[in-house]
C-alpha positions as a printed NumPy array, in Angstrom:
array([[ 16.929,  14.516,   4.234],
       [ 17.483,  12.778,   0.634],
       [ 15.012,  10.24 ,  -0.503],
       [ 16.465,   6.831,   0.188],
       [ 18.986,   5.806,  -2.376],
       [ 18.128,   3.278,  -5.034],
       [ 20.699,   0.729,  -5.956],
       [ 20.58 ,  -2.15 ,  -8.537],
       [ 21.055,  -4.346,  -5.305],
       [ 17.806,  -3.063,  -3.908],
       [ 15.671,  -3.054,  -6.845],
       [ 15.253,  -4.917, -10.213],
       [ 15.752,  -3.804, -13.653],
       [ 12.502,  -4.748, -14.973],
       [  9.059,  -2.758, -14.636],
       [  6.669,  -4.984, -12.285],
       [  4.175,  -2.292, -12.877],
       [  3.65 ,  -0.052, -15.985],
       [  0.882,   2.703, -16.286],
       [  0.326,   4.589, -19.552],
       [ -2.107,   7.522, -19.649],
       [ -4.182,   6.334, -16.97 ],
       [ -7.49 ,   7.851, -16.351],
       [ -9.779,   6.916, -13.263],
       [-13.4  ,   7.541, -13.52 ],
       [-16.374,   7.735, -11.313],
       [-18.932,   7.806, -13.725],
       [-18.625,  11.115, -15.493],
       [-16.125,  12.584, -12.75 ],
       [-12.452,  12.108, -13.613],
       [-10.648,  11.671, -10.332],
       [ -7.024,  10.95 , -12.111],
       [ -5.806,  11.656, -15.384],
       [ -2.39 ,  11.734, -17.503],
       [ -1.018,   9.053, -15.099],
       [  2.179,   7.564, -16.685],
       [  4.914,   5.891, -14.423],
       [  6.42 ,   2.346, -13.68 ],
       [  7.489,   0.779, -10.558],
       [ 10.364,  -1.742, -10.669],
       [ 10.673,  -4.924,  -8.808],
       [ 12.063,  -4.301,  -5.274],
       [ 11.233,  -0.556,  -5.18 ],
       [  9.482,   1.438,  -2.434],
       [  7.782,   4.193,  -4.244],
       [  5.605,   6.833,  -2.554],
       [  2.429,   8.528,  -3.844],
       [  2.34 ,  12.023,  -2.132],
       [ -0.006,  14.85 ,  -2.375],
       [ -2.741,  16.9  ,  -0.561],
       [ -5.735,  14.724,   0.401],
       [ -8.466,  15.061,  -2.253],
       [ -6.337,  15.217,  -5.075],
       [ -6.686,  11.469,  -6.52 ],
       [ -3.978,   9.387,  -4.438],
       [ -6.577,   6.926,  -3.015],
       [ -8.442,   6.744,  -6.404],
       [ -5.219,   5.673,  -8.155],
       [ -4.64 ,   3.005,  -5.573],
       [ -8.127,   1.866,  -5.854],
       [ -8.011,   1.752,  -9.759],
       [ -4.609,  -0.279,  -9.844],
       [ -6.258,  -2.546,  -7.43 ],
       [ -9.345,  -3.119,  -9.833],
       [-11.988,  -1.508,  -7.529],
       [-12.67 ,   1.593,  -9.823],
       [-13.167,   2.178, -13.627],
       [-10.033,   3.54 , -15.652],
       [ -9.141,   4.108, -18.985],
       [ -5.583,   3.807, -20.28 ],
       [ -3.078,   0.996, -20.223],
       [ -1.927,  -0.709, -17.064],
       [  0.556,  -3.487, -17.291],
       [  1.328,  -5.815, -14.301],
       [  4.368,  -8.364, -14.751],
       [  4.133,  -7.662, -18.284],
       [  0.337,  -8.586, -18.734],
       [ -2.335,  -6.161, -19.721],
       [ -4.768,  -5.65 , -16.874],
       [ -8.694,  -5.712, -17.324],
       [-10.356,  -2.815, -15.636],
       [-12.452,  -3.279, -12.532],
       [-11.207,  -6.969, -11.965],
       [-10.043,  -6.877,  -8.188],
       [ -9.925, -10.619,  -8.078],
       [ -7.697, -10.971, -10.924],
       [ -5.371,  -8.55 ,  -9.561],
       [ -4.976, -10.446,  -6.302],
       [ -4.683, -13.698,  -8.268],
       [ -1.924, -11.971, -10.196],
       [ -0.054, -10.695,  -7.19 ],
       [ -1.397,  -7.284,  -6.233],
       [ -2.606,  -6.733,  -2.833],
       [ -4.026,  -3.586,  -1.478],
       [ -4.042,  -2.517,   1.906],
       [ -6.862,   0.139,   2.221],
       [ -7.184,   3.36 ,   3.985],
       [ -8.772,   2.986,   7.495],
       [ -7.829,  -0.444,   7.727],
       [-11.462,  -2.015,   6.484],
       [-11.274,  -4.779,   8.759],
       [-14.073,  -6.999,   9.986],
       [-14.435,  -5.733,  13.754],
       [-16.382,  -8.845,  15.12 ],
       [-13.905, -11.187,  13.694],
       [-10.903, -12.591,  15.619],
       [ -7.404, -11.268,  14.442],
       [ -6.286, -14.621,  13.016],
       [ -9.485, -14.803,  10.845],
       [ -8.879, -11.407,   9.576],
       [ -5.338, -12.   ,   8.622],
       [ -6.243, -15.391,   7.087],
       [ -8.98 , -13.799,   4.798],
       [ -5.943, -12.639,   2.912],
       [ -5.538, -16.358,   1.624],
       [ -8.763, -16.737,  -0.125],
       [ -7.585, -15.774,  -3.547],
       [ -5.475, -18.993,  -3.31 ],
       [ -6.85 , -22.077,  -4.667],
       [ -8.518, -24.492,  -2.147],
       [ -5.783, -27.358,  -2.593],
       [ -2.981, -24.712,  -1.613],
       [ -4.875, -22.338,   0.646],
       [ -4.259, -24.477,   3.92 ],
       [ -0.499, -24.28 ,   3.258],
       [ -0.224, -20.69 ,   2.408],
       [ -2.554, -19.888,   5.538],
       [  0.264, -21.549,   7.769],
       [  2.966, -19.505,   5.935],
       [  0.84 , -16.209,   6.299],
       [  0.331, -16.808,  10.   ],
       [  4.237, -17.267,  10.68 ],
       [  4.901, -14.465,   8.639],
       [  2.455, -12.3  ,  10.562],
       [  3.914, -13.02 ,  13.844],
       [  7.352, -12.63 ,  12.636],
       [  6.613,  -9.151,  11.393],
       [  4.285,  -8.106,  14.345],
       [  5.034, -10.562,  17.314],
       [  2.908,  -7.923,  19.424],
       [ -0.008,  -9.534,  17.671],
       [  0.494, -13.174,  19.29 ],
       [ -1.376, -12.667,  22.353],
       [ -4.095, -10.77 ,  20.543],
       [ -4.736, -13.606,  17.862],
       [ -8.374, -14.518,  19.224],
       [ -9.126, -11.189,  20.109],
       [-11.868,  -9.317,  18.121],
       [-10.298,  -6.966,  15.701],
       [-12.645,  -4.016,  16.549],
       [-11.362,  -4.017,  20.301],
       [ -7.641,  -3.381,  19.133],
       [ -6.112,  -0.046,  18.966],
       [ -5.668,   1.662,  15.741],
       [ -1.989,   0.6  ,  15.596],
       [ -2.769,  -2.799,  16.214],
       [ -5.501,  -2.94 ,  13.632],
       [ -3.294,  -1.318,  10.908],
       [ -0.543,  -4.4  ,  11.704],
       [ -3.424,  -6.838,  11.268],
       [ -4.353,  -5.029,   7.94 ],
       [ -0.891,  -5.34 ,   6.739],
       [ -0.548,  -8.666,   7.61 ],
       [ -3.686,  -9.58 ,   5.84 ],
       [ -2.559,  -7.929,   2.637],
       [  0.539,  -9.896,   2.953],
       [ -1.293, -13.298,   3.288],
       [ -1.861, -13.331,  -0.308],
       [  1.916, -13.404,  -0.919],
       [  1.824, -10.299,  -3.246],
       [  4.165,  -9.341,  -5.876],
       [  3.529,  -5.579,  -5.09 ],
       [  1.808,  -4.348,  -1.893],
       [ -0.071,  -1.016,  -2.068],
       [ -0.715,   0.472,   1.   ],
       [ -3.151,   3.494,   1.573],
       [ -2.203,   6.13 ,   4.293],
       [ -1.125,   3.455,   6.75 ],
       [ -0.446,   5.94 ,   9.578],
       [ -3.578,   7.95 ,   9.288],
       [ -4.772,   8.987,  12.69 ],
       [ -1.86 ,   6.957,  14.528],
       [  0.296,   8.676,  17.13 ],
       [  3.834,   9.172,  15.841],
       [  5.322,   6.446,  18.023],
       [  2.893,   3.825,  16.55 ],
       [  3.307,   5.264,  12.979],
       [  6.999,   4.751,  13.249],
       [  6.532,   1.119,  14.037],
       [  4.23 ,   0.59 ,  11.002],
       [  6.834,   2.3  ,   8.827],
       [  9.721,   0.33 ,  10.229],
       [  7.742,  -3.037,   9.335],
       [  7.116,  -1.635,   5.806],
       [ 10.715,  -0.88 ,   5.428],
       [ 11.533,  -4.417,   6.626],
       [  9.317,  -5.685,   4.05 ],
       [ 11.177,  -3.721,   1.208],
       [ 14.414,  -4.608,   2.389],
       [ 13.311,  -8.29 ,   2.236],
       [ 12.429,  -7.785,  -1.548],
       [  8.967,  -6.735,  -1.501],
       [  7.493,  -4.097,  -3.902],
       [  5.901,  -1.264,  -2.167],
       [  3.555,   1.297,  -3.537],
       [  3.048,   3.575,  -0.346],
       [  0.25 ,   6.303,  -0.521],
       [  1.259,   8.92 ,   1.939],
       [  0.107,  12.471,   2.788],
       [  3.048,  13.308,   4.839],
       [  6.181,  13.663,   2.463],
       [  8.862,  13.658,   5.395],
       [  7.611,  10.013,   6.342],
       [  7.813,   8.928,   2.657],
       [ 11.463,  10.236,   2.683],
       [ 12.35 ,   7.812,   5.441],
       [ 11.873,   4.567,   3.393],
       [ 10.953,   5.339,  -0.217],
       [ 13.38 ,   5.24 ,  -3.237],
       [ 11.421,   7.907,  -5.032],
       [  8.188,   9.718,  -5.009],
       [  5.221,  10.214,  -7.429],
       [  3.014,  13.589,  -6.862],
       [ -0.504,  13.63 ,  -7.3  ],
       [ -2.113,  17.117,  -7.476],
       [ -5.53 ,  17.935,  -8.962],
       [ -5.783,  14.551, -10.431],
       [ -2.432,  14.68 , -12.327],
       [  0.406,  12.391, -11.497],
       [  4.071,  13.254, -11.851],
       [  7.435,  12.18 , -10.926],
       [  8.346,  14.3  ,  -7.922],
       [ 12.224,  15.322,  -7.773],
       [ 13.641,  15.118,  -4.522],
       [ 13.648,  19.046,  -4.118],
       [  9.879,  19.297,  -4.979],
       [  9.175,  16.54 ,  -2.296],
       [ 11.233,  18.536,   0.398],
       [  9.228,  21.742,  -0.583],
       [  6.078,  20.176,  -0.324],
       [  6.886,  18.644,   2.987],
       [  7.875,  22.21 ,   4.221],
       [  4.517,  23.462,   3.068],
       [  2.567,  20.591,   4.956],
       [  0.347,  22.168,   7.583],
       [ -0.075,  20.199,  10.701],
       [ -3.674,  19.47 ,  11.582],
       [ -4.798,  18.068,  14.867],
       [ -6.042,  14.467,  14.262],
       [ -7.773,  12.024,  16.944],
       [ -5.016,   9.388,  17.607],
       [ -6.381,   5.687,  17.376],
       [ -3.114,   4.196,  18.647]])
């Protein structure tokens, strides 16, 4: 199974995100080092590798939640470290691992939280657009808008988390392990939505432990192993997929 073909029709020619010699730090502990890569406008790029090797740390650093050294440019602008509000305001949105919803809040309120990066004058109009986009992408949420997010299934919660990330109208969406703990049929529904977003022109950086899933919708892959980030040729991705050991997981679908 080849990685999804990249064409000029599907991606732009300019780098939306450029990372040079990035090092991600937790105090003195180095979680990621020697990360240099770029993501073009319209690409869907996978970040693959075993758990505990730095994938999520990379995503958190790019979103401004974790300290980093090195150079990150977004839209041609040098990114200041540890400034998540700045990143959201400039068009980068992170859908974190395990969703991180507010369980006692209604589904619609969780989604509309994604609009709060907008100025007060524009927020109401953006909220209306975000609401319409969420229901177009996930019509199954329509009868559950007033339901507390914590009462939803795992798959439905992931849909809400994606809709919240999209409510900010990002130029690039980073989604971290979107299918973690989901039954395969639900995971495929989530991936279908991510591919639909990319087909519409959204730029996606997808953190995924399962390389076979990533192969289905991504144009190329970055491999993170022991904190080192490298471009992963197709053959290497397939080899890693063949070496993935299935582990029983509690389904939250």
